[in-house]
Every structure is written in structure tokens, then in C-alpha cells.
N, C-alpha and C positions, 0 to 999 in steps of 0.2 A: 377335302371339304372347301365346297365353293363359297366365293364371298358371300353370295346371295346369302345361304343358310347359315352362314357365321351372323350376317344380320340379323335373318330372321331367329336366331336364337339369342342373341341378345336383346333383341327388340320386345319393348315393355308396350302391352298395349292401354289404351285407356281405360277399358275397364279394369284391368290388373292396378293400374294407378291408383285409381278411386275405390279400392277394394280394402276395407280396415281388416286388419289380424282378426280369427277368430278362433275360439275355442284355445286359445292359449291361457293359460292361467299365471300369473305373475307371481313368483314366489322370492322375496328379498333375500340377499343372503346375508347373514348374522355369525358373528364371533362371539364368542362365551369365555369371559375369565374369571378364573377363581383367586378371590383376593383376601386378604385376612379378615375381614369384616361383612364379606359376604360375594355378591356376584357385579363384573363390569358386563354389558351386555349392547353392542354396537351392531344396527339394523343399517342397511343401505337402502336409503328412503329418498333419493335425488328426486326434487319435484312434487315432494310430498309433502302438502300445508299441514302445520301441527295440529288445526283444527280438525282437519280430516282425520286425525288418530285416535284411536283407541287402544289401552292397555290394560288387561284384565289378569287376573292371578288366582288358579282355580288348582289348591294343593300343589302338586311338583310342577303345575304348567303355568308358563308365560303364555299368554295371547297378544299378540299384537298385531291390530288390523285395521284397515285403511282405505283411503282411495287416492291413486294418482289422476290428476284431471289434466287435460289436454288445453291448455287455457288460448292455445293459438287457434284452433278452430273456432271460425264464425262465417258470419256472411261473406262471401265473394273469395273465399279461400279454398282452396283445394290442395289436396296433397299428393306430391309425387312420388315419396317412399317413407313407409314406416316401420321404425323397429322397435321402437319404444313401445312397452304397453302400459296402456292407460286402464287402468281398472280398478277393480275392488281387489285386495289382498288379504290372506291372513298368515302369518307368521306364528306357529307354535313352538315353542321351545321347552324340553323336559329337563327337569334338574333331579339329581339325584334323591333329594327329600322335599317335602313341602316346603314352600318360601312366602307363602300366607304371612306369615306376620313381620315378612319384610317392609322395610320403608323402603319406595320407590322415589330415587333424585332422576329428573329428567332433564336432559341439554339435547339441541338440535341444532348442528352446524356444520355447514360444508357438506349439505346432504345427507347426513351420518346423525342416525336417534341413538344417542347413547343415553341408558338407563344403569342407574347407580344402586344396588341390590342390598340395603345395608341391612344385616341379621343382628337381632341384639340378643344379649343372654348366652345359654347355655349351646345353641348351635354354633356360633360364632367362635366360641371358646373352643369349642371341640374341633371345630376345624382349623384354627390356627396351632393345636397341636402337632 
């Protein structure tokens, strides 16, 4: 392979540099833990403001949705490389039974949303057996 073809292969055109990724859906990673009195859910949401989050429960489903914004872009700024997806997202986690009666504690630190779903009564007792 000639030096010219290698240079051409790695050359990024101005048009490619200024094109934003399209069609990519952002689906944040999540970990789910079972604990004695309910569940702990950790969701990787680096760069998301808590004001841009919505959390809903519907039967056995936990819906987490929101928006990650690019606060760097503005007038006089152009990008060279974009790999982080800035867009709306939705994460749905299905539990083995309804979690509608669970109370939700919420913490957001170091880019992780941590939800503590506390189940009262019979469900929590049955889970701890």
C-alpha cells in the first residue's frame, strides 16, 4: 500500500468532521440488584442533568427516560470528532412481579443514577425467605 493511499485512508474530510452521528439510539447500561427489602438499580447516565430525568413505574416495568444534552456546542464552536451520543433515551427494566407499590429513593452521583425500590409488606417478606 502506497503512502498516498494510507494518507487518503486516514484523511477525514471537513464534511465528515462536521457531520453529527445519526440514527444511533442511546440505551444506557444498567445493573439490578435484589436486596432484602426490594431492589437497587444503577444506571450509567454520565452527563445527564437530574432535571432531565423521568422515572415511572407501570406494573412490573421501571421506565427511565430523559435527555443528554451537549452543553459544549455553541456559536463559534465546531466539532472535530463526536463519539458520545447526545439525545433522548429510554431504559425499561422488567421485574419478575409488579413494583407499583414500591417507594423509590433516588441518588445521582459520579454519573450513576442509583434507585432504591423499597417494597413493603408481603412481597418483601416473601423475597427475604
